[in-house]
Structures are given as C-alpha cells and as structure tokens.
N, C-alpha and C positions, 0 to 999 in steps of 0.2 A: 503493499500499500504505500501511495505517496499522498501528499496532503495539499490541499488548496492554501492560499497565501494566509500568513498570520494578520490578526488584526491589526490596523494602522498603528494604534499607540505602542505596539511592541516593537515596531520596526527600528527605531534607534538602537535597540540593544544589539544589533547585529556587529556594530563597531563601538563596543565600549570605550569610554574616554575619548571618542572623537568629537570633533566640533560639530554642533548640530546648528541647523538653519532652516527658518521657517520657508514654507512653501509660498511663492508669489502667486499660485493659482487658486482663483476664487470662483467656484462655479455659480451660474445663475441661479436664482432662488429655486426654480422648478427642479434643479438637478443637485440640489444639496444632500439629498438621501444617497447614502452609501448603498443601500439595497437597489435603488434605481440606477445608479452608476454601473453596479455589478450586472444587472440584468441586460442593460443597454448594450454594455461592451460584449455580449455574448449573442446579440440578436443578429438574424441573417443580414440586416442592413449594414451593420457594422462590417460583416465579412466581406459583402459585395464592395464596400467603400475600399478597403485594403486591395482587392483584386484591381479596382478601377485606378487607384493611386499608382500600382506598379505598372499597369497597361499605359497610363498618361505619361510615365517615364519613358515608355518603350523599353523597360528593363529585360534583358536576356537572362532567362532563367533555364538551368539546366539540372536535371535530378543525377544525383551520384551516390554510389555505394561507397561506404567508408569502412576502413578496417579498425574494429574495436579491440583486436588482440585476440589470441587464443580461439581463432574461427569465428568470432563475433562479427557479424555485419550490421552496420547501422546505415540509415539513408538520410539523405539531405538535399537541400535545393541551394545551389549557388547562383548569385545574381549579380551581374554587372550591367552598366550602361555602354551600348555600343558606341564606339569611338572615343571613350573616356578612359584615360590611364588611372587607376584607383590609386588613392593616396594611403589607403590603409584597408583592412580587411576585419570585418565585424562578425564574430560568431555569436549566434542567437540561440537560447535556449528556451523552449516552451515551458509551461506549467504542467502539471500531472493531467492526463486525459486530454490535453490540448494537442497541437500538432505544429508542423512547420507552416501549415496553412490557415492557422488559427488568425483572426482578425488582428490581434495586437502584433502578432509576428509580422504578418504583411506591412501592416502601417508602420512599424520600426524599421523593416528593411527599407521601405520606400524613404524614410527620413535619412538613414544612413547613405542611401544612394544619392540623394539630394545634396548630401555633403561630401560627395566624392569618394565614398567607401565602397568596395565590393561587400557582399554579405553571403554568410552561409548559415542557412536555417536548418539545424540539426534536428532530426526526430530521434527521441528515445527509443529503445528497444519497446516494441509493441504499441507504438503510437503512430498515427497516421495511418498509412497503408503498408506497414512493414511488420506486421504479425508474422508474415511467413518466412522472414529472414533468419529467425532464431527459435530453436525449439524450446528453450527454457524461458520461463516468465521473467517480465520486468519486475524489479523492486527497487526501492529507494537508495539501497546501498551499492548499486552498481556503479560506483563512481570511477572504477578503473577503467572500464570501457569507453567512458566518456573522455576521460583524459588521454587515452590512446588514440580515440577518433579525433580529438582536437590535434594531436600531433600529427596524424595522417593528413588532416585538412591543411595544417600550416606548411608541411612539406610539399603537398601537392599544389596548393593554391597560393600560397605566400612565403616562399622558401627564403626570402631576403628581408624578413621584417626588422626594422630599425625604428628608433626614435621618430625619424623623418615619415616611415611608412609603417606605422604601428599595427600589431594585431591586437584587437580588443575583444571582449566577451561581455554579454549581457543576457540576463535570464529573468524570467517572471515566476514568482510563486516558488513551485519545487525547482523550476529552472534557475531561479535565483539562488537556492540552496547549492544546486549543482555548480553554478558559475563561481561562487565563493570557495566551494571546495576544490574547483579546478585551479583557481588562483593560489590556493594553498600548495597544490602539487606541482604547480607549474615550473618552479625552478628545478625540483629534482628530475622532471620528465624532460628537461631541455627546452621547454616552451617558453618562448619569447613573448610573454604576454604583457603589454604595457598597461592596460587599464581594464577594470572590471566594474559592471555595474549590476546591482541586484534589486528588483522591484518587488517589494513585499515577499522577501524570501521566507521560506519556512525555517524558523528559528529553532525551537524546541518542539519536535513532533509530538511528543506526549502532551504537551499543552495545546497544541494545535487540535489534536482529537478531542480532548476535553472540551475546548471552546465549540467545536463543532457539535458536540453531543448537547451542550448547554444552550446553544443558539438556535436561531431560525431554522426549522428542520428542512426547509426548502433546500438548503445548500448540501446537507448532509444527502438526502435523498437524490438530488441531482448527480452527485459523484458516486454514489452507489450504483445508480442505474447506468451510467457511462462505464463504470469498472466492470459490471456484469456483461455489459455488452463486448467489452475486449475480451473478457475471459471466455465468452462463448465463441467468438472468433477463433481464439487460440484452441479451444476444444475441437472446433470443426477441422482445424489444419492439422492437428497432431492428436488425433482420438487415442492412439495407443499411449502416448506419454500423459496426457491430460484427459483422463476418464472420470473427473469429479462430476457429481450428479447435480440436478437442479436444486436440490436441497441445500447443498453447500453454497451455490450461487446466490441463494436468497438469505444467507445470514447477513446480519447487520454489520456495518462497517468495521466496529471493533472485532466481532467475532470473525469476519471473513480475512481481516488483516492477520489475526492470531493464527488462522488456517494455513494462510500464505507463508508466513514465519516458520511454522513448524514442519509444513510439508515442503518448502521449496527454498529454504534459506538454512544456514548453518547456525543462525543465531539463538535458536532454542526458546527464547521468550520474547514476549512483546516488548519488554523495557530494554533487553539487549539490542533488539532491532532499532527501536527508536533511538538509543543513545548512538548506534552506530552512523547515524547520518545527522544528528544535531550539530548545530553550530553555535549553541548558545554557551554562556560562560566565557572561558577564556580561550575557546577552541579556534579564534580568529587572531589570536594574539601575535601569531608569527607571520600574518600576512605583511608583504613588503609594499612600501610606498605609502603616500598619504591616504587617509581614510575620511570620510565624511558620511554620516547617517542624516537623511532628511524625512523628517515625519510626514505623513500624509495627513490632509485636513478634509 
C-alpha cells in the first residue's frame, strides 16, 4: 500500500529546521475548500487541460522502457520541444494510483517544457498501463528500482548533467516521498541530482493511514476502489502467481495493506513496512544542499 498526501499542516516537517515561507497563492472565495480543490484536481476536465497544454506546445513525447535493475522494467514518457535544445531534464514522479498521464503530471511537464527543460514522467510499477511488465506487486518500499531507473534515465537522456544543464526531480504525494528518498540515495548511486521538489509528500505512513481512517471516508473509499482495480488487473495478467480471491480484494485499506505486507514483502508487520518508507523525524537530515519547506494554505 502507498498513501495519498499528508495533510497540509504536516508538510513543513519534511525538512525540520528549514526556513519556512508563506505561500503567495490565495484562491478565490469559491475555491477555498480543500476538498473542492482535491476533487477538481482529479476531474476529467483537468486531465484534458493537461493534454491540451502539451499539444499547444507541440511537445514530442515518446514511450520508453526503463531498467529498474534485477530484471525489473518500468515505463515512462520522455517529452521535448522540437527544435529546442533542453537546458535541463526534469524527472517527474506521480502519486499512488496516479500515473504519468495524470493531470498534474501533464501540467507540470508542460510548465517545465515552457522553461526549457526536457521531462521524463516515470510510472511506478503497476501504475498506468504497466501492470504486465513485472510479475511481483508494487509496494511503497520499492525505492531501489526507482533509484536504478533514475540512473538509467540519466545515462540515456542526460549523460552530461552539470550545474548549467541540471538533472532535477519532482514528485507528488507518494511520488514526493520517493523523490526525497531518491535524493538521499543519489550521491551513493552516482546520480548528479541538482534539485528535488516534493509536493505534499507522505511523511509518516502510519500517521497518514490514521488520518485517512479518521477523515472524510470519500478519500479512503476512492483509493480502496482504485487499488482493488489495480490488483484485479494484476490477477488477470498473472493468475498463477496472484490467485487471491475477491474476499481478499474487499478487505478495508488497513487489512488489505496488512495482507500485502505479510504475503508480498519481507517486512512481516505493518509497523515495519510503514517505517521502511517513512521520511519523518531525522531521516532527511543527511540531504545535501539547501532545504525549504513551504506550507500549503
């Protein structure tokens, strides 16, 4: 299981001791509800707007299979503007049960392209239309394959990264969590990552689960439905490996996550699994470079 974004007030904890700056964004009165903003962000109109933004730029987008190491294959979309020499490459990571084609991914890619960057929108395992590429299930501790994939992307599309031609990364929600863990591992992986941005990253997964269970149940039901659909696709593709029944699929979020942990990871317990991808406390203390956390309003 992976989780949707942490509540806004928790966001600054990602960079303890960092400078905090207020947001300049002030939504109009009719858009001040966080729930409304969330729902509009996932609406079909928003997705079409992202597609139109890329089309208006005449961006050239190619699908690529990426090496995740140890036989893992990940899929993603590389975009450039024809006739424009990029001044940098932005690696973009989506949230849980999102994809490279999510509205926010398309719109972010369009913004980077306008600013002279090439973009690579990476799908995590079992996201988008990539369920067939790997037999084992996705889970949130699969950071090694994302680091390996980032290295493959850098070698293939941006082999001469420099301060003048930087490689940067950005992620949303669970993708923000992955982006920050990628930044932690980048030096050891030989990855010249110049900047990283995380939008509402999952900080403490155990707390995120508790917030979801206490909060408006619409969000919990939304992610349960999308995750079940993903698991159904996996079962149809690999019926011998994934022969779980419908009763398993209809477990609630916590119990379905516990099933995943016990059956498909080596973490043993839910607490161990959550701790494995938590970035709370001092886990980001060794991040190199300046850090700033900006609260959401």
